[in-house]
Every structure is written in C-alpha cells, then in structure tokens.
C-alpha positions in Angstrom: -93.4 -26.3 -2.2 -93.0 -29.4 -0.5 -90.3 -32.2 -1.7 -92.7 -34.4 -3.0 -93.4 -31.8 -5.4 -90.3 -30.5 -6.6 -89.2 -31.4 -10.2 -85.9 -33.0 -9.7 -84.5 -29.6 -11.3 -84.7 -28.0 -8.6 -83.3 -30.1 -5.9 -80.4 -28.7 -4.3 -77.6 -29.3 -1.4 -76.4 -26.0 -0.2 -73.0 -26.1 1.0 -72.5 -22.6 2.4 -73.6 -21.3 5.0 -74.3 -17.7 3.3 -76.9 -16.7 2.5 -77.3 -16.9 -1.1 -78.2 -14.3 -3.5 -80.3 -16.0 -6.0 -80.0 -13.3 -8.3 -76.6 -13.9 -9.6 -76.8 -15.4 -12.0 -73.0 -16.9 -12.2 -72.1 -20.3 -12.0 -69.5 -23.2 -12.3 -69.6 -27.0 -13.6 -68.2 -29.9 -12.0 -67.9 -33.2 -12.4 -67.1 -35.3 -10.0 -66.9 -38.8 -9.5 -70.7 -40.7 -9.0 -72.3 -37.4 -10.1 -73.6 -37.2 -13.5 -72.9 -33.1 -13.2 -72.9 -30.3 -10.3 -73.7 -26.8 -10.8 -72.4 -24.1 -8.5 -73.9 -21.1 -7.9 -72.9 -18.7 -5.3 -72.6 -21.1 -2.7 -75.2 -23.7 -3.7 -74.7 -27.3 -5.5 -77.3 -28.2 -7.9 -77.4 -32.3 -7.4 -78.4 -34.6 -9.8 -79.1 -37.8 -8.8 -78.0 -40.9 -10.5 -80.8 -43.8 -10.7 -80.5 -46.6 -8.4 -77.3 -49.2 -8.8 -77.5 -52.5 -7.0 -74.2 -53.3 -5.2 -71.8 -56.0 -6.4 -69.4 -57.7 -4.5 -66.6 -59.7 -6.7 -64.3 -62.8 -4.9 -61.2 -63.7 -6.0 -60.0 -67.6 -4.6 -58.2 -70.1 -6.6 -57.8 -73.8 -4.8 -54.3 -73.6 -6.5 -52.9 -71.2 -3.9 -53.0 -74.0 -1.5 -49.4 -75.3 -3.5 -47.1 -72.8 -1.9 -46.8 -74.9 1.5 -44.4 -76.1 3.9 -41.4 -78.6 2.9 -40.9 -79.8 6.2 -44.7 -81.6 6.6 -44.3 -82.5 10.1 -43.7 -78.9 11.5 -46.5 -77.1 11.6 -46.2 -73.3 10.0 -48.7 -70.4 10.6 -49.1 -69.7 7.5 -50.9 -72.9 6.1 -52.6 -73.4 2.9 -55.7 -74.2 4.8 -56.1 -70.2 5.8 -58.0 -69.7 2.7 -60.1 -73.1 2.2 -61.5 -71.8 5.8 -62.3 -68.9 4.3 -64.0 -70.0 1.4 -66.0 -72.4 3.2 -67.3 -70.6 6.0 -68.5 -68.3 3.3 -70.5 -71.3 1.5 -71.7 -71.8 4.7 -73.0 -68.6 5.4 -75.0 -68.8 2.1 -72.4 -66.0 0.9 -70.6 -67.3 -2.5 -73.9 -67.6 -4.0 -74.4 -63.6 -3.9 -70.8 -63.1 -5.1 -69.2 -62.8 -8.2 -66.0 -64.4 -8.9 -63.3 -62.9 -10.6 -61.1 -65.3 -11.5 -57.2 -64.9 -10.4 -54.3 -64.9 -13.5 -50.7 -64.3 -12.4 -49.0 -61.1 -12.3 -46.7 -60.8 -15.1 -42.9 -59.6 -14.5 -43.7 -55.7 -15.9 -46.5 -55.9 -13.3 -44.2 -57.6 -10.4 -41.1 -54.9 -11.5 -43.2 -51.7 -10.9 -42.4 -52.7 -7.4 -40.1 -55.3 -7.1 -36.3 -55.0 -8.5 -35.5 -57.5 -11.7 -33.3 -59.6 -9.2 -36.0 -60.3 -6.7 -38.6 -61.3 -9.3 -35.6 -63.5 -11.0 -34.9 -65.0 -7.3 -38.3 -65.8 -6.5 -39.1 -67.1 -9.8 -35.8 -69.7 -10.3 -37.4 -71.4 -7.2 -39.9 -73.3 -9.6 -36.3 -75.6 -10.6 -35.0 -75.7 -7.4 -34.0 -79.1 -5.8 -34.8 -80.2 -1.7 -31.8 -78.9 -0.6 -31.9 -75.7 -2.3 -35.4 -74.6 -1.5 -34.6 -74.9 2.2 -31.6 -73.3 1.6 -32.5 -70.4 0.2 -35.7 -70.2 2.1 -33.4 -69.9 5.1 -31.3 -66.9 3.8 -34.1 -65.1 3.8 -36.0 -63.5 6.9 -39.6 -65.9 7.6 -40.2 -67.6 4.4 -40.1 -71.0 3.4 -40.5 -72.0 -0.5 -41.4 -74.7 -2.3 -41.5 -75.2 -6.4 -44.7 -73.9 -7.1 -44.3 -71.0 -4.9 -43.0 -68.8 -7.3 -46.5 -70.0 -9.2 -48.4 -69.1 -6.4 -47.1 -65.6 -5.1 -47.7 -64.7 -9.4 -51.2 -66.2 -9.1 -52.6 -63.9 -5.8 -50.7 -61.0 -7.1 -52.7 -60.9 -10.4 -56.1 -62.3 -8.7 -55.9 -58.7 -6.4 -54.8 -56.9 -9.7 -57.5 -58.4 -11.2 -60.3 -57.5 -8.7 -58.5 -54.3 -8.2 -59.9 -53.8 -12.0 -63.4 -54.2 -12.2 -63.5 -52.3 -9.1 -62.2 -49.3 -11.1 -64.6 -50.7 -14.2 -67.7 -50.5 -12.5 -68.3 -54.7 -13.2 -68.1 -54.9 -9.3 -68.5 -52.4 -6.8 -66.3 -53.7 -4.2 -64.5 -57.3 -3.5 -62.1 -59.5 -1.4 -59.4 -60.9 -2.2 -59.4 -64.7 -0.6 -55.6 -64.8 -1.6 -51.9 -66.6 -0.7 -49.5 -66.5 0.5 -49.7 -62.2 1.6 -47.5 -59.5 0.6 -47.0 -56.6 3.0 -44.1 -57.8 4.4 -42.2 -58.2 1.0 -39.7 -55.4 0.4 -38.6 -54.2 -3.3 -35.8 -56.4 -3.2 -36.2 -59.4 -0.7 -39.1 -61.7 0.7 -39.9 -61.7 4.6 -42.3 -62.3 6.6 -44.1 -64.8 5.1 -44.5 -62.5 1.7 -43.0 -63.2 -1.5 -44.3 -60.2 -3.5 -46.2 -57.6 -2.3 -49.8 -57.8 -3.8 -51.8 -55.0 -2.6 -48.2 -52.4 -3.2 -48.1 -53.6 -7.0 -51.8 -53.3 -7.8 -52.0 -50.0 -6.6 -48.7 -49.4 -8.9 -50.7 -51.0 -11.6 -53.7 -48.8 -11.0 -51.7 -46.0 -11.4 -49.7 -46.6 -13.9 -52.3 -48.4 -16.8 -55.4 -47.7 -15.4 -55.6 -44.2 -15.0 -56.4 -43.8 -11.0 -55.0 -40.9 -9.5 -55.3 -41.4 -5.9 -55.3 -44.5 -3.7 -56.2 -45.3 -0.4 -54.4 -48.0 1.0 -55.1 -49.2 4.5 -53.4 -52.0 6.8 -55.0 -53.3 10.0 -52.6 -56.6 9.8 -51.2 -57.1 13.4 -47.8 -56.7 11.9 -46.7 -53.1 10.2 -46.4 -53.3 6.3 -43.0 -52.3 6.4 -43.0 -53.2 2.3 -46.2 -51.0 1.3 -44.5 -48.2 2.9 -41.2 -48.2 1.6 -42.8 -48.5 -1.8 -45.0 -45.7 -1.6 -43.2 -43.1 1.2 -42.2 -40.6 -1.0 -45.4 -40.9 -3.6 -47.6 -38.2 -2.7 -50.7 -40.1 -4.8 -51.0 -42.7 -2.3 -51.9 -43.1 1.2 -50.5 -45.9 3.3 -52.1 -46.0 7.1 -50.9 -48.9 9.5 -52.4 -49.8 12.6 -50.3 -52.1 14.1 -48.8 -53.9 17.7 -45.0 -52.1 17.5 -43.7 -52.2 20.8 -41.3 -49.7 20.6 -39.6 -51.4 17.8 -39.1 -54.6 19.3 -42.7 -57.0 17.4 -41.9 -58.3 13.9 -40.6 -56.5 11.6 -38.5 -54.9 14.3 -38.4 -51.8 12.9 -38.5 -48.1 13.7 -40.1 -46.8 11.0 -43.5 -48.6 12.1 -43.4 -45.8 14.9 -45.8 -42.4 14.3 -42.9 -40.1 13.6 -42.8 -41.3 9.8 -44.8 -40.1 8.1 -43.1 -39.8 4.5 -40.9 -37.7 2.5 -41.0 -34.7 0.9 -44.3 -34.3 -1.3 -45.7 -37.0 0.4 -45.1 -35.8 3.9 -48.1 -36.9 6.0 -48.8 -39.8 3.4 -47.6 -41.8 5.4 -49.9 -43.0 8.9 -48.7 -44.9 11.3 -50.5 -45.8 14.6 -48.4 -48.0 16.8 -49.7 -49.5 19.5 -47.3 -49.9 22.3 -48.0 -53.6 23.4 -50.4 -56.4 23.1 -54.3 -56.7 24.3 -55.9 -54.2 22.3 -60.0 -54.6 21.7 -62.6 -53.7 19.7 -62.5 -49.8 21.2 -59.4 -49.2 20.8 -59.6 -49.6 16.7 -62.5 -47.9 16.7 -60.8 -45.1 18.3 -58.4 -44.9 15.9 -60.3 -45.3 12.8 -62.3 -42.4 13.9 -60.1 -40.0 15.2 -57.8 -40.8 12.5 -57.9 -43.2 9.5 -61.3 -41.6 8.3 -60.8 -38.5 8.9 -58.0 -38.2 6.7 -59.7 -40.6 4.4 -62.5 -38.3 3.6 -60.0 -35.4 3.4 -57.8 -37.2 1.0 -61.4 -38.2 -1.2 -59.5 -41.2 -2.8 -60.8 -43.0 -6.2 -60.1 -46.7 -4.6 -59.6 -47.7 -0.7 -57.3 -51.4 -0.8 -57.3 -52.9 2.3 -54.4 -54.7 3.9 -56.6 -57.2 5.6 -55.1 -59.4 7.9 -57.2 -61.1 10.7 -54.2 -61.2 13.2 -55.4 -58.7 15.5 -58.7 -61.0 16.3 -59.2 -62.8 19.6 -57.4 -65.8 19.6 -54.5 -65.1 17.5 -51.9 -67.0 18.7 -49.0 -64.2 17.0 -51.3 -61.4 17.5 -52.5 -61.3 21.1 -55.1 -58.9 20.4 -58.9 -59.2 21.0 -60.6 -57.3 18.4 -64.0 -59.2 17.2 -64.8 -59.6 13.8 -68.0 -57.3 14.9 -65.1 -54.6 14.6 -63.5 -55.8 11.4 -67.8 -55.1 9.8 -67.7 -52.4 11.6 -64.0 -50.9 10.0 -65.1 -52.1 6.9 -68.9 -50.4 6.8 -67.2 -47.4 7.5 -64.6 -47.4 4.7 -67.4 -48.5 2.4 -68.9 -44.9 2.7 -65.2 -43.4 1.2 -64.3 -43.2 -2.3 -67.9 -44.0 -4.1 -68.0 -47.4 -2.4 -65.1 -48.6 -4.5 -62.9 -50.8 -1.8 -61.3 -54.4 -1.6 -59.8 -55.9 1.2 -57.4 -58.1 -0.2 -56.3 -60.7 3.2 -53.2 -60.9 4.8 -52.0 -62.4 7.7 -54.1 -64.2 10.0 -53.2 -67.7 12.0 -56.0 -69.1 14.2 -58.6 -70.9 10.9 -61.6 -69.9 13.2 -60.0 -66.3 13.6 -60.0 -65.6 10.8 -63.1 -67.3 8.8 -65.2 -65.4 11.0 -63.5 -62.2 10.5 -63.6 -62.9 6.8 -67.4 -63.7 7.1 -68.0 -60.0 8.9 -66.0 -58.2 6.6 -67.5 -60.1 2.9 -71.4 -59.7 4.8 -70.9 -55.9 5.0 -69.9 -55.7 1.5 -72.5 -57.6 0.2 -74.9 -55.0 1.9 -75.5 -56.5 5.2 -75.6 -53.8 8.4 -72.3 -54.8 11.0 -73.5 -56.5 14.6 -73.9 -53.4 17.2 -70.6 -52.8 18.8 -70.9 -51.9 22.9 -70.3 -48.0 23.9 -66.7 -47.4 22.7 -64.2 -47.7 25.4 -61.3 -46.9 24.7 -57.6 -48.2 26.9 -54.9 -45.1 28.1 -52.7 -47.0 25.4 -54.7 -46.1 22.8 -56.2 -42.5 23.5 -51.9 -41.5 23.7 -50.6 -43.8 20.6 -53.9 -41.3 18.9 -52.6 -38.1 20.6 -49.1 -39.0 19.3 -50.0 -39.2 16.1 -52.6 -36.6 15.9 -49.8 -34.3 17.0 -47.7 -35.1 13.9 -50.1 -35.5 10.9 -52.4 -32.4 12.0 -49.6 -30.2 10.7 -51.0 -32.1 7.0 -54.4 -32.9 7.4 -56.8 -30.2 8.4 -59.2 -32.5 9.4 -57.2 -33.2 12.4 -57.8 -31.5 15.5 -56.1 -31.8 18.7 -57.0 -34.6 21.6 -57.8 -34.9 25.1 -55.9 -37.3 26.4 -55.0 -38.6 29.8 -51.4 -38.2 30.4 -49.8 -39.9 33.6 -49.7 -37.7 36.4 -46.0 -38.3 37.2 -45.0 -36.2 33.6 -45.1 -33.2 35.4 -46.3 -34.0 38.9 -42.7 -35.1 39.8 -40.4 -32.8 38.2 -39.2 -29.4 39.5 -40.2 -27.7 36.6 -42.0 -28.6 33.1 -43.4 -27.1 29.8 -46.6 -28.6 28.2 -46.9 -27.6 24.8 -49.9 -27.3 22.8 -49.5 -27.6 18.9 -52.5 -27.4 16.5 -52.8 -25.9 12.9 -56.3 -24.5 12.2 -57.2 -20.7 9.8 -57.9 -18.4 12.8 -61.9 -18.4 11.8 -62.3 -21.8 11.9 -64.5 -21.9 15.3 -65.0 -25.5 15.4 -60.7 -25.9 16.0 -60.8 -22.1 18.1 -63.8 -24.8 20.2 -61.6 -27.7 20.3 -58.5 -25.6 21.7 -60.5 -23.7 24.4 -62.0 -27.2 25.4 -58.1 -28.7 25.3 -56.8 -26.4 27.5 -59.1 -25.8 30.0 -58.9 -30.0 30.2 -55.0 -29.8 30.3 -55.7 -27.3 33.0 -58.3 -28.8 35.2 -57.0 -32.8 35.1 -52.6 -31.9 34.2 -51.7 -27.9 35.6 -54.7 -28.7 38.9 -53.0 -31.7 40.1 -49.4 -30.1 40.1 -47.5 -28.2 43.3 -46.6 -25.8 40.9 -47.6 -22.4 42.3 -45.9 -20.7 39.0 -47.4 -21.0 35.6 -46.8 -19.5 32.5 -49.4 -18.9 30.0 -48.0 -19.1 26.0 -49.7 -18.1 23.4 -49.8 -16.6 19.7 -52.3 -17.1 16.3 -55.5 -18.4 18.2 -54.6 -20.0 20.7 -54.2 -16.3 22.6 -58.0 -16.2 22.4 -57.8 -20.0 23.8 -56.3 -18.6 26.7 -58.6 -15.1 27.8 -61.1 -17.9 27.5 -59.2 -20.2 30.0 -58.2 -17.2 32.2 -62.0 -16.4 32.2 -63.4 -19.7 32.8 -60.8 -20.3 35.7 -60.5 -16.6 37.2 -59.8 -17.7 40.7 -57.4 -20.5 40.4 -55.7 -18.6 37.6 -55.6 -15.6 39.9 -54.1 -17.7 42.3 -51.5 -19.8 39.9 -50.8 -17.6 37.1 -47.5 -15.6 37.0 -47.4 -14.2 34.0 -49.7 -14.2 30.1 -47.1 -13.6 27.5 -49.3 -13.1 23.7 -48.5 -13.1 20.0 -51.7 -12.4 18.5 -52.9 -12.9 15.4 -53.6 -10.0 12.4 -57.2 -9.9 13.6 -57.9 -9.5 16.6 -55.9 -8.8 20.1 -58.0 -11.4 22.7 -59.3 -9.4 25.8 -60.9 -10.8 29.2 -63.9 -11.0 31.2 -65.4 -8.5 32.4 -64.3 -8.1 36.9 -62.8 -5.9 37.5 -60.6 -7.7 40.2 -59.8 -9.8 36.9 -58.8 -7.1 34.6 -56.8 -5.2 36.9 -54.7 -8.6 36.8 -54.3 -9.4 33.2 -53.1 -6.1 32.6 -50.6 -6.7 35.8 -49.5 -9.5 34.5 -49.3 -9.7 30.7 -47.1 -9.0 28.4 -49.1 -8.5 24.9 -46.9 -8.1 21.4 -48.2 -6.4 18.9 -46.6 -5.1 15.7 -47.5 -1.0 15.0 -49.2 -1.8 12.1 -51.7 -4.4 13.9 -55.3 -2.7 14.0 -54.9 -2.7 17.7 -52.9 0.2 17.3 -55.9 2.6 16.0 -58.0 2.3 19.1 -58.1 5.1 20.4 -59.3 3.9 24.1 -56.5 1.2 24.9 -58.3 -0.5 27.6 -56.9 -3.1 30.0 -59.5 -6.0 28.9 -56.7 -6.6 26.6 -53.9 -7.0 28.4 -50.8 -4.2 28.1 -49.5 -4.8 25.0 -46.9 -3.3 23.5 -44.3 -3.1 19.8 -42.0 -6.1 19.6 -38.3 -5.5 20.0 -37.4 -3.5 16.1 -40.3 -2.4 16.0 -41.5 -4.8 13.6 -44.8 -4.1 10.7 -47.0 -6.5 9.6 -45.1 -10.0 10.0 -46.7 -13.5 10.4 -46.7 -14.7 14.0 -43.8 -17.4 14.2 -41.5 -14.0 12.8 -42.5 -12.1 15.6 -42.1 -15.1 18.5 -38.5 -15.7 17.3 -37.9 -11.8 16.9 -39.3 -11.6 20.7 -37.5 -14.7 22.0 -35.1 -13.4 24.2 -37.4 -10.5 25.6 -40.1 -13.7 26.6 -37.4 -14.9 27.8 -36.1 -12.1 30.1 -40.1 -12.2 31.1 -40.2 -15.2 32.1 -36.9 -14.7 34.5 -37.6 -12.0 36.1 -40.6 -13.1 37.4 -40.2 -15.8 38.5 -36.7 -15.0 40.0 -38.6 -12.9 42.0 -41.2 -14.8 43.2 -38.3 -18.4 44.3 -36.8 -16.0 46.3 -39.7 -14.3 48.2 -40.9 -17.9 48.6 -37.3 -19.7 49.5 -37.6 -17.7 52.8 -40.3 -19.6 53.6 -39.9 -23.2 55.1 -42.9 -24.4 53.0 -41.9 -22.6 50.1 -42.2 -24.7 46.4 -40.2 -24.1 43.5 -42.2 -26.2 40.9 -43.7 -24.8 37.7 -44.9 -25.4 34.8 -45.5 -23.1 31.3 -48.4 -23.8 29.3 -48.2 -23.1 25.5 -50.5 -22.8 22.6 -49.4 -21.6 19.3 -48.1 -23.3 15.6 -44.7 -24.2 14.8 -42.1 -25.3 17.1 -41.8 -23.9 20.8 -40.7 -20.9 21.2 -39.3 -21.5 25.3 -36.5 -24.2 25.7 
C-alpha cells in the first residue's frame, strides 16, 4: 500500500529495531506534549498528527525601560538605554515588528521576585526610588558594577515582569516563541545582591514563577552571554528540574564575575548533579565554529535528553564580533543557527531574553538574526565548522564530567598538546566512559577513540613500555585496538590487564603470532561464576584468564577492580622492573612508559 493511499489511522512510526509481533494485541496509551495521543504496540508508535498550526512570535519592549540610566551624564556606560532602542529600530527597519505579537510588559510583584531574591534585597532596590543623588551614587558604589537612579527599581520590575509575561504567553499557547527586548539585564543578580549591571534576575525569577504558578515541570536555561550567569547558577544549583547551561569566557576565573564556580568542575549538587553545565572558554577570540561545535557536542544532546517544557535563553550578545568587552567573534549568522537548533526543543517553546551586549550595531544585528529565525526564516549558511584547539579541549573536559550524568554524551576525540606525555618519564592516560554493554554506538565511539589516542598520542612519544588496562566494555575496545594495530602493539605493549563485563570475555584476532603474544602478555581477571569458565576449551584468543584474589563470584566490575588493585600493581611493577633492568644496561635505553586505561569509574592505577 502506498503512503498516499494509507488511512491516517494506519500511519505508524517504528521506534524499535526488533521486528514486532503484530498478533500480540498488548498496547499502552501514552500522552506526550504536542501529540493528541500515541498508542505503543510492540515497540511501534501509532501517531495521530495535529492540524497545521502557524507559528507566532511574541515581542516584549517597553520604552520606559530606557529610564534606567547613568546619573553621571558626561560618562559613557556600556549598559546604555540605546541598547534596547537600537534593537527595536533594526527590527522595524527590516519589517519584523509588524509580524511580531506585542506582549505588554508589567511590573513583577514582590511575591514573584522573592521566589529568587531575599526580601531584604527587594527592599534595598525598592527604596532607591526615593533616594537623593548622593545617596544613589553611594548605594551604587556599594555594589559590584551597578549604577542607579530613581527609575532603576521600576525598570528592573518592568524587565522582570516582561520576561514573565512572555513566557506565560508561550506556555499558554498565545504565541509559539518570543524575544524579550528588556533592560536592565539580570543573570548576575544573586539572591542577596545586585551586581554586573543586574538588579533582579529576570530569567531566574521567570523560571521560578513558571514552576510555582503555572505547572511547568522542566525548564532549560541556556546562557550564551560572554559572562557566566553566576546568579542563575546559584538559584538552581540544587534544583533537578531546571538545567542551567552557560557558554562563557572564563580565563581560569580571571574574567568577570571572576569565580571558579564558572568552571566545568561545578556541575550541580545532590539530585541536581549534571543539571549545571559550564562551558568555560580559556581565552578571548572564540569564533562561530567554537560555539556551534559546543552546541552540537554538548548543548543539543543534553537538551534532547532532558526534554524540557520550555527553553529560556539568557541572550547576551557580548560574544558578538565587535563587542568591546567580550572580544569574541560570533556572527549574527551563528546566533541565528543556535536559535534555530533550540527551536527543535520543547515543541518550539523558546524565549530569548536580552542580557548583555555593548556594541549597539553588533547586538542589533545579532538580535535581528535571532528574531528572523523565531519568525520562521532559515538562518544563513555557515562556512564549514573548524573548531579551535582550545574549544575542543574545553568541550572534551566538559564531556568528561557531564557524561557521568547524561547518556547522550559520547567520548570525544581531542588533540592534546604533545608535551603532556612526551616530556615526562611516565604518564597515565585515563579514559572514563558511561554506557551499557549492549550499546553498539558507544562501543564504536570508544573503539575509534582508543585508535585515535594510540595513533596521535602514544606513537608520538618515546614510550617503549605501554600497559593497557581495561574494564567493562573497555576490554573489547582494547582487543579491537590490539588486532587493528598488531605490529606496533607487539613492539610497544608490555602487558594487558582486564576485568571484562559479566557478559563476555573479548578475544583478539586470528593470527598465530598475535594470539601467542596476547596469551603471554595478558592478565584477565574473570570471576568464578562468569560464563567463560563453562567453556570446555579455553582458547588462547581470550588471553591468560585467572580467578581474582579471594575467588570472587558474580560482582560488579568496580568491586573486582578494587579487590585486585594490589595484584594489578604487582603485575605492572614486575614486568616494568624486568624490562628496565635489561634496558638500563644499554647506552641507548629509554625508561619512558605509558599506562592507557579505559573503564568505568575512578582510576585503579595511581
């Protein structure tokens, strides 16, 4: 039957690679956002499509937000009222305004703001409305990078309330997505403190309001401002229902706001571990390719896996080309592409709320590119993606941490400076991964990664004594490496130590020299209840298998590693001592050695 002749009720989407038994009538009805209903029968989803719905883009802009200004009129301040009027002007020039649905801004209430901020902070900001000039200057100087006038509190409430109203309109279906052209910005504002041009944390307050008052379960906040959103991270660091992801300039904690908490090593606490994702650039001068690479490798896989109800972007444009503070080189086209990618999440429920950006031309053109994508226009074509070395190393570090908490993140190939191991007498290359033994894609990724590390790192060193330590599915990837690189392996590897998974003991390829070498140079710890011991013939292709110390039965791989730690150490030490003793008698000997280990959990060689 052709698709054209099929009844709507006969349209199916296959979600399981296993061939279904259509005679089995067992079914289960699921409700999912954006679908009327779906019936799952034997791994097949019956899809009931909705009628076409035209996308509508909301827009928040209130000229009164320009009232917040620097009291010292003769001094230029980068957070200038013309930031939002410049964006409004370019949207009108390019005929976007007439296509946007205006969402009126209103002042956020004390109850709403105090979902994030303390009552004390609310009162301190509020009382600035009645202060005299000298008091305003003195109060502003008490904060970190904040100026105040008598309209500042009003504008902060208006900006915060505008973002709340736009997100409410999106969740209620009044509009599909939207852009909040608001100021003062918010992502630096902490619960007890205004800082970094920010008085109230617009995005954080909005997220709390959606959760508290509007029955929104999961929210993704993406912050692409050049600065880390310290206030937003602090607000949600232990909240498992809100993912905060920030791409920012870090420079080892030297760039504003100057905190180590902006590093990738801070990833959430308690049940929210992995829900804070920091992508910290080590320097200025990052380009489109760097941001798109980080998006595709980190942001989008996590966004897809988290599957939020709405995405809110802290849309600072100070990473744009020409910004005097950010000093990065992100083009309007790249901002458009990032917006385009995010539209595929949360049924398109996406809100961009202005944060920083201090070159009026740059932020105007960047905002225009984003709004055009929100309205339905495809972003312009980007040149081929060529991320920098600093970008790849940063993303690699992020993935090492975050892959513990997100199944969608795979090992990454990254070129690390050669002198990290070539100028040392010894080194340990530790590859951690998280996957199921039956996950073929993860197995393939690890195979490729080990081949890459061997070809591009180990072979460029003087190391003559390499030890391969594997656990879980890392074992099968090592036997693949041994088979694929046989001549070099036989020349350089001194020993292979493995604790295979409960499912199988991997084997090397069929070559007499290789099989004999592998048997003589391997130590495979296999518990007594493993299916391997039921084999009638114990072929050498599986290596030299032995029972762990204590003759352990079925046990998790980490427990076996812990139990065998001392035996592994003695095995490596004995081989290394023999080889070094022999080579030290030669005038051209080299004592450099490398341990390459791939496994779950913590290193078991220290």
